[in-house]
C-alpha positions as CSV (number, residue, x, y, z in Angstrom):
1,X,17.4,-26.7,28.3
2,X,18.3,-23.0,28.3
3,X,22.0,-23.9,28.1
4,X,21.3,-26.3,25.3
5,X,19.5,-23.5,23.4
6,X,22.4,-21.2,23.8
7,X,25.1,-23.8,22.9
8,X,23.3,-26.7,21.0
9,X,24.9,-30.1,21.3
10,X,23.9,-33.6,20.1
11,X,21.8,-35.3,22.7
12,X,24.5,-37.6,24.2
13,X,26.9,-34.7,24.5
14,X,24.2,-32.5,26.0
15,X,23.6,-35.1,28.8
16,X,27.4,-35.2,29.6
17,X,27.9,-31.4,29.4
18,X,24.8,-30.0,31.1
19,X,23.3,-32.5,33.5
20,X,26.3,-33.1,35.9
21,X,24.6,-36.1,37.3
22,X,26.6,-37.4,40.2
23,X,24.6,-40.6,40.8
24,X,24.4,-41.9,37.3
25,X,21.1,-43.6,37.8
26,X,19.7,-42.5,34.4
27,X,16.2,-41.9,35.7
28,X,16.1,-38.4,34.0
29,X,17.3,-39.5,30.6
30,X,13.9,-40.4,29.0
31,X,12.3,-37.1,30.2
32,X,15.2,-35.1,28.9
33,X,15.1,-37.0,25.6
34,X,11.4,-36.2,25.1
35,X,12.0,-32.5,25.9
36,X,15.1,-32.4,23.7
37,X,13.2,-33.9,20.8
38,X,10.2,-31.6,21.3
39,X,12.4,-28.4,21.5
40,X,14.8,-29.5,18.7
41,X,12.0,-30.4,16.3
42,X,10.3,-27.1,17.0
43,X,13.5,-25.1,16.4
44,X,14.9,-27.2,13.5
45,X,12.0,-29.1,11.9
46,X,13.7,-32.4,12.7
47,X,11.6,-35.4,14.0
48,X,14.1,-37.3,16.2
49,X,17.3,-37.1,18.3
50,X,19.0,-39.2,15.6
51,X,18.5,-36.4,13.1
52,X,20.5,-34.1,15.3
């Protein structure tokens, strides 16, 4: 999330650029989405990832 704060990207691009997941299982996506929404809404007053 620190990289996302320095260089903000939409959620789907953030996943591609910053996670570097080699297995592609997707198990971390929901936790990342929740944290992204929480931090994005705190910083920008938005209420969902779609608003990004």
